C-alpha positions as CSV (number, residue, x, y, z in Angstrom):
1,M,11.8,-2.1,-21.7
2,T,8.4,-0.8,-20.0
3,R,8.8,-3.6,-17.6
4,R,12.4,-2.4,-16.7
5,I,11.6,1.1,-16.8
6,H,8.4,0.0,-14.1
7,S,10.8,-1.5,-12.1
8,Y,12.7,1.5,-11.8
9,L,10.3,4.5,-11.8
10,L,8.6,4.4,-8.5
11,P,11.9,4.0,-6.1
12,V,13.9,6.4,-8.1
13,G,10.8,8.8,-8.7
14,L,9.9,9.0,-4.9
15,V,13.6,9.7,-4.0
16,V,13.5,12.6,-7.0
17,A,10.3,13.3,-5.4
18,L,11.6,14.0,-2.3
19,V,14.6,16.0,-3.2
20,V,13.1,18.3,-5.3
21,S,10.0,19.0,-2.7
22,L,12.5,19.9,0.0
23,A,15.0,22.2,-2.3
24,F,12.6,23.4,-4.6
25,P,8.8,23.2,-3.0
26,L,7.0,26.1,-5.4
27,P,6.5,24.3,-8.2
28,G,4.8,21.4,-6.4
29,R,2.7,23.9,-4.0
30,S,1.3,25.6,-7.1
31,L,0.4,22.4,-8.5
32,G,-1.6,21.1,-5.5
33,E,-3.9,24.2,-5.8
34,L,-5.0,23.2,-9.0
35,T,-8.4,21.8,-9.1
36,L,-11.3,20.0,-11.4
37,G,-14.6,20.4,-10.3
38,P,-14.8,18.8,-6.8
39,L,-11.4,17.2,-7.0
40,D,-8.2,18.7,-6.2
41,W,-4.8,17.8,-7.5
42,A,-4.1,15.1,-5.2
43,S,-7.9,13.2,-5.2
44,L,-7.9,13.5,-8.8
45,S,-4.4,11.7,-9.1
46,V,-5.6,8.9,-7.1
47,V,-8.8,8.6,-9.4
48,V,-6.3,8.0,-12.3
49,I,-4.3,5.5,-10.3
50,F,-7.2,3.3,-9.9
51,V,-9.1,3.5,-13.2
52,I,-5.7,2.4,-15.1
53,T,-5.3,-0.3,-12.4
54,G,-8.7,-1.6,-12.7
55,Y,-8.3,-1.7,-16.5
56,V,-5.1,-3.3,-16.4
57,F,-5.4,-5.6,-13.5
58,E,-5.9,-9.1,-14.0
59,F,-8.8,-10.1,-12.0
60,E,-8.4,-14.0,-11.9
61,S,-11.4,-16.0,-10.6
62,L,-9.7,-18.8,-8.4
63,T,-11.9,-21.1,-6.3
64,G,-11.5,-24.2,-4.3
65,R,-11.3,-24.5,-0.3
66,S,-7.0,-24.1,-0.6
67,F,-7.5,-20.8,-2.2
68,A,-10.4,-19.9,0.2
69,L,-7.9,-20.8,3.0
70,G,-5.0,-19.0,1.4
71,A,-7.5,-15.8,1.3
72,L,-8.6,-16.3,4.5
73,I,-4.9,-16.4,5.7
74,C,-4.2,-13.0,3.9
75,I,-7.2,-11.1,5.0
76,V,-6.4,-12.0,8.7
77,A,-2.8,-11.5,8.5
78,N,-2.7,-8.5,6.7
79,L,-5.7,-6.6,7.2
80,V,-7.0,-7.9,11.0
81,V,-3.8,-8.8,13.0
82,P,-1.6,-5.8,12.1
83,P,-4.0,-3.0,13.1
84,L,-4.9,-4.9,16.2
85,L,-1.6,-5.1,17.6
86,V,-1.3,-1.4,16.5
87,W,-4.2,-0.8,18.7
88,L,-2.7,-2.5,22.0
89,L,0.7,-0.2,21.2
90,F,-1.4,3.0,20.9
91,Q,-3.1,1.9,24.3
92,W,0.6,2.5,26.1
93,L,2.5,4.5,23.8
94,T,1.7,7.9,23.0
95,L,3.0,8.7,19.1
96,P,3.3,12.6,17.4
97,L,-0.1,12.6,15.8
98,G,1.6,12.8,12.2
99,L,3.5,9.4,13.1
100,A,0.3,7.8,14.6
101,L,-1.6,9.0,11.4
102,G,1.0,7.0,9.1
103,T,0.9,4.2,11.3
104,A,-2.4,3.9,11.5
105,V,-2.9,4.1,7.6
106,V,-0.2,1.7,6.4
107,V,-1.2,-1.2,8.9
108,S,-4.7,-1.1,7.9
109,V,-4.6,-0.7,4.1
110,P,-4.3,-4.2,2.2
111,T,-1.5,-5.8,-0.1
112,T,0.6,-3.8,-2.7
113,L,-1.0,-3.7,-6.3
114,S,1.9,-5.0,-8.2
115,T,5.0,-6.0,-6.3
116,A,3.7,-8.9,-4.6
117,T,2.9,-10.5,-7.9
118,V,6.2,-9.7,-9.3
119,L,8.3,-10.9,-6.2
120,T,6.3,-14.0,-6.3
121,A,7.0,-15.0,-9.8
122,L,10.7,-14.3,-9.0
123,A,10.4,-16.6,-6.4
124,D,9.2,-19.6,-8.6
125,G,5.6,-19.0,-6.9
126,D,2.1,-19.5,-8.0
127,H,1.5,-16.2,-10.2
128,D,-2.3,-16.9,-10.4
129,W,-2.7,-17.8,-6.9
130,A,-0.5,-14.3,-6.1
131,V,-3.1,-11.8,-8.6
132,G,-5.9,-13.6,-7.1
133,L,-5.0,-13.3,-3.5
134,T,-4.2,-9.5,-4.1
135,V,-7.7,-9.3,-5.9
136,V,-9.5,-10.7,-2.4
137,V,-7.4,-8.9,-0.3
138,L,-7.6,-5.5,-2.3
139,T,-11.3,-5.8,-2.1
140,V,-11.8,-6.2,1.3
141,G,-9.1,-3.6,2.5
142,A,-10.6,-1.1,0.6
143,F,-13.6,-1.0,3.1
144,T,-12.1,-2.5,6.0
145,A,-8.7,0.4,5.8
146,P,-11.1,3.4,6.8
147,L,-12.9,1.9,9.5
148,A,-9.6,0.5,11.1
149,V,-8.1,3.9,10.8
150,S,-10.7,5.9,12.4
151,A,-10.5,3.4,15.3
152,L,-7.4,3.2,15.9
153,L,-6.9,7.2,15.9
154,S,-10.2,7.6,17.9
155,T,-8.3,8.6,21.2
156,S,-6.0,11.5,19.6
157,V,-8.7,13.1,17.3
158,S,-12.4,12.0,16.0
159,I,-12.6,11.3,12.3
160,P,-15.8,10.2,11.0
161,A,-15.8,6.7,9.7
162,G,-18.9,6.5,7.3
163,P,-17.5,9.7,5.7
164,L,-13.8,8.5,5.4
165,L,-15.4,5.2,4.2
166,L,-17.6,7.0,1.3
167,K,-14.8,8.9,0.9
168,V,-12.1,5.9,0.3
169,I,-15.2,4.0,-2.0
170,L,-15.5,7.1,-4.2
171,L,-11.6,7.6,-4.7
172,V,-10.7,4.1,-5.1
173,T,-13.3,1.6,-5.3
174,V,-15.7,3.3,-8.0
175,P,-12.5,4.3,-9.9
176,L,-11.2,0.5,-9.7
177,L,-14.8,-0.6,-10.9
178,V,-14.9,1.9,-13.5
179,G,-11.6,0.7,-15.0
180,L,-12.3,-3.1,-15.0
181,L,-16.0,-2.0,-17.0
182,L,-14.0,-0.4,-19.5
183,R,-11.6,-3.1,-20.0
184,R,-14.7,-5.5,-20.7
185,L,-16.6,-2.9,-22.8
186,L,-13.4,-2.1,-24.9
187,G,-11.8,-5.6,-25.0
188,R,-8.2,-4.8,-25.7
189,D,-5.1,-4.0,-23.7
190,M,-3.8,-0.4,-23.1
191,P,-0.6,0.5,-24.2
192,D,2.6,-0.7,-22.5
193,W,3.1,3.0,-21.5
194,V,-0.3,3.8,-19.7
195,T,1.0,1.3,-17.3
196,L,3.6,3.6,-16.1
197,V,1.4,6.5,-15.2
198,P,0.1,5.2,-11.7
199,S,3.8,5.1,-10.7
200,L,3.7,8.8,-11.6
201,A,0.7,9.7,-9.7
202,V,1.9,8.3,-6.8
203,I,5.2,10.2,-7.3
204,G,3.2,13.3,-7.8
205,V,0.9,13.0,-5.2
206,V,4.8,12.5,-2.9
207,W,5.9,15.4,-4.4
208,V,2.8,17.7,-3.9
209,T,2.2,16.7,-0.3
210,L,5.8,17.2,0.8
211,S,6.4,20.4,-1.3
212,Q,3.0,21.7,0.8
213,S,4.8,21.4,4.0
214,Q,8.7,21.8,3.3
215,E,9.4,23.8,6.2
216,R,7.7,21.4,8.5
217,L,9.6,18.6,7.3
218,V,13.1,20.5,7.2
219,S,12.4,21.5,10.8
220,S,12.4,17.9,11.5
221,G,14.7,16.7,14.2
222,W,16.6,13.3,14.4
223,A,14.5,12.3,16.9
224,E,11.7,12.4,14.7
225,I,13.5,10.7,11.8
226,L,14.7,7.9,13.8
227,A,11.0,7.1,15.1
228,V,9.8,6.8,11.5
229,L,12.7,4.3,10.4
230,S,11.9,2.3,13.8
231,V,7.9,2.3,13.0
232,A,9.1,1.3,9.3
233,I,11.2,-1.2,10.4
234,V,9.7,-3.1,13.3
235,G,6.3,-2.8,11.5
236,H,7.5,-4.6,8.1
237,A,9.3,-7.2,10.6
238,V,6.0,-7.8,12.1
239,L,4.4,-8.4,8.7
240,L,7.4,-10.6,7.9
241,L,6.7,-12.9,10.6
242,L,3.2,-13.1,10.0
243,A,3.5,-13.8,6.6
244,W,6.0,-16.8,7.0
245,V,3.6,-18.3,9.8
246,G,0.5,-18.1,7.2
247,A,2.4,-19.4,4.3
248,A,4.3,-22.4,5.9
249,R,1.4,-24.9,5.5
250,F,1.2,-24.4,1.8
251,A,2.8,-26.2,-1.4
252,R,5.9,-24.7,-2.3
253,P,4.6,-22.4,-5.0
254,R,1.4,-21.0,-3.3
255,A,3.3,-20.4,-0.1
256,A,5.6,-17.8,-2.1
257,A,2.4,-16.3,-3.1
258,V,0.7,-16.4,0.6
259,F,3.9,-14.8,1.8
260,F,4.3,-12.0,-0.5
261,V,0.7,-10.9,-0.2
262,V,0.9,-10.8,3.4
263,A,4.0,-9.3,3.8
264,Q,3.3,-6.4,1.3
265,K,1.4,-3.1,2.0
266,T,0.4,-0.5,-0.8
267,L,1.5,2.4,-1.0
268,P,-1.1,4.0,-3.7
269,L,-3.7,3.4,-1.2
270,S,-1.8,4.6,1.4
271,L,-1.9,8.1,-0.1
272,S,-5.5,7.6,-0.9
273,V,-6.7,7.2,2.5
274,I,-4.5,9.9,3.8
275,V,-6.1,12.5,1.3
276,A,-9.4,11.1,2.4
277,V,-8.8,11.4,5.9
278,T,-7.7,15.3,5.2
279,T,-10.8,15.9,3.4
280,V,-13.1,14.7,6.3
281,A,-10.8,15.8,9.0
282,P,-8.7,19.1,7.9
283,Q,-7.2,19.3,11.2
284,L,-4.8,16.5,10.5
285,A,-3.6,18.2,7.3
286,A,-0.6,19.7,8.8
287,V,0.8,16.4,10.3
288,A,0.0,14.5,6.9
289,P,3.5,15.0,5.3
290,L,5.2,13.3,8.1
291,A,2.6,10.5,7.6
292,V,3.4,10.6,4.0
293,V,6.9,10.3,4.5
294,L,6.3,7.0,6.9
295,C,4.5,5.4,4.0
296,V,7.3,6.5,1.5
297,V,10.2,4.6,3.9
298,W,7.9,1.7,4.7
299,H,7.4,1.3,0.9
300,F,11.6,1.3,0.4
301,L,12.0,-0.7,3.1
302,Q,9.7,-3.2,1.6
303,L,11.1,-3.4,-1.5
304,L,14.6,-4.1,-0.3
305,V,14.0,-6.4,2.6
306,D,11.7,-8.4,0.4
307,S,13.6,-8.5,-2.6
308,A,16.4,-10.1,-1.0
309,L,14.1,-12.4,0.6
310,V,13.4,-14.2,-2.7
311,G,16.1,-16.9,-2.8
312,T,14.8,-18.0,1.0
313,V,11.4,-18.1,0.2
314,R,11.9,-20.1,-3.0
315,T,14.0,-22.9,-0.8
316,R,13.0,-23.0,2.5
317,L,9.4,-21.6,2.8
318,G,6.1,-24.3,2.5
319,V,5.7,-28.0,2.1
320,D,7.5,-29.8,-0.4
321,A,4.7,-31.0,-3.0
322,A,6.6,-33.9,-4.4
323,S,7.2,-35.2,-0.9
324,G,4.5,-33.8,1.4
325,R,6.7,-32.8,4.1
326,A,7.5,-29.4,5.1
327,T,10.4,-27.4,4.3
328,E,12.8,-25.6,6.7
């Protein structure tokens, strides 16, 4: 029952958060003013997300040259190539600052925390590989994403890479390790309902962030909306191409794992990086909502498209393990 709720909670909750923030912004604005010591509401939500993620996530230990190659391909295709392509794009195309921030963030963050493994399982892929690859890419991406975002936006705004990296480590990496340590010390599973908390926290961050800039979002023109959709569609299409090329050399079950790990980007970490960016570069707070909207649209798009591709990945991607021949 919890799994069924989880599959609908985030997409439905994000739609509700968008509608409520635009129609009734005052509650979200009031919640956004709450603080706990040095943490504002958004930062506290991010910490909760990653403490629970570290506690419930299965950090599998996988070895072998084949897995090492898969991990390398995922790191390059998910974390290195997309920022490089966006850097080339930024050399000749000037995007609105909010859209540029969202683009820089979403292409720099690692793979999503849950749906990559779920989609791999639906495609009859190697679940253990999906988990292991996700852990590797997430760990590396937590360090590379702040540096990539700072570099990509350097021509538009100065974002100090050191403080941004430190902020992401404090908001993401440290809570993740705390959750993992608590799991080791306590040695027992959390109740199933606790796994819903990270999704609720993501919904809350989106709700508060959009509520705080409701006027700005309502005044957005069709050109801005089309720009967001275009960036999300083209960006995810490029990721799918990289995923297909990177996964094609592996046996079919493992190819599915590589494909979905490369093709996905994580919404929680995207929001975490945006929160960190607005902390170290307050001048970007005014354009952050547009960046959040891009991250949410990208998330919806990858859920819809990648779910539709499960059957194709199951039957056509990878090397036939029995015959050793590549499939179409």
